[in-house]
N, C-alpha and C positions, 0 to 999 in steps of 0.2 A: 504494500500500500504506500510505502514511503517513496518508491520510484514514481508511482502514479502522480502523487502530489508535486513531486519535483518537476515532472514533465509538464503538468498543468501550469505550475508557476512559471516555468521557462516559456511556454507558449503564450501565457498572459503577458509576460514582459516583452515578447516580440510583437504582440498584437498592436500595441501603441504605435511604435515606429512604422509598422506596415500600414495601419489605417490612417495615421496622421501625416506621414511623409512619403512613403514609397508609392502607394496608389495615387495620391494627389499629384505627385511629380509626374508619374506616367500619364495620367489623364490630362494634365496641363500641357504636356508635350503633344499629345494627340489632338487636343483642342487647338493648339497653335497651328498644327498642320492641316486642320479641317477648314472648310470654307464657311462653316456656320459661325455666327457671332454669339449664338445663345450659349454654347458650351464655354466660349471665352469668358462671358459674363459670370457664369457659375464658378469657374476656377479663379478668376481674379477676385471675386467676392470671397471665395474660400481662403485665399492667401491673406487677404485683408483681415478677415475674422480670426484666422489662426494666429496671425501676428499679434493682434489685439489680445487674444486669449493668453498667449505666451507672456506678453508684457504684464498683463493683469496677474497672472499666476506668479510671476517673479516678484511683483510688488506685495502680493498677499501671502507669500510663502509661510511666514510665521503663523498665520491663522489657518492656512490650508493643511499644514502638517498635523493639526488636531482633528481633521476630518478623515477617518480611516478609509472611507470609500471614495475619496476625491478622485483618485486615478480612474476608478471604474466609471464615475459620473462623467468625467472628462472624455473618456473613451467612447461612451455611448453618445454623448453630445456631438463629438467630432465625427463619429460614424454617421449620425443623422445629417450633419453638414455635407459629408462626402458622398453618400450613396445617391446614385442618379435617380432612384425611384422617388426620393424625397426632395431633391434639389434644395436642401436646407440652407446652404450658404446664400444662394440667390434670394430665397425667401426672407432670411434675416436682413440681408442688405437692402432689399426693396422696401420692407416694412419699417425698419428702424434706422439704419445708417443713412439711407437716401433722404428720409424725413428730416434728420438732423442737418444734413448738408443743405437741403432746400431752405431750411430756416435761416442759415447764414448766407444764403444766396449763391451757393456753389452749383447745386443741381437745380435745373429749372423745370424739367418735365419728367414724368414717370417713364421708366423703361420697361418694356415687356418683349416678348418674342416678336411681336409685330413692329415694335419700335426699333428693335435691333436690326430689322431688315432695312429700315430707313436711316441707319446710322451714318450714311454717307452724305447727309444733307448739309448745306452750308452752315447752319446754325451750330453744328457739332463743334466746329473750330472755335466759335465764340465761347461756347461752354467750356471747352478745354482751356482757352486763354484765361477765363475767369478763375478756374481752379488753379492754374499755374500762378496767376497773380496773387491768389489767396495764400498759397503755401510758400511762395518764394520771398526771401527777405529783400527789403528795400535797401539800396545802397545810398547813403548820404541824403536820405529824404527823397531821392528820385526813384522812379520806377526802373526795375532791372529789365533789360532787353535781351 
């Protein structure tokens, strides 16, 4: 019975990197090589959320170490973000992140599968410039070009 639990523990420790990094890396490369923009949005949203989750986890580490099932909760949440049946990353980004960006004036219109097809419109460049202006530092009080 000891070997069984050792094997289960070992597989459990491999599940995190496989679900959180290996599969998303593979799927991101496949999304970049496809012609569809919908999968690009899913994987960009995933990497944004995963980065935020990792940063939050680093900041809250003293508190999270007292939650014995934190790793399992994180694994289930990230699996929901990753699995194509759920498209959790795109859902979270559309529902919460995009709303916050819209409030500060970065995102101007909701994106969906149909909006992704019209992503080559001229207004897309203006939205991108707004975001770049929002996140880029100003030099000497002047706008950076």
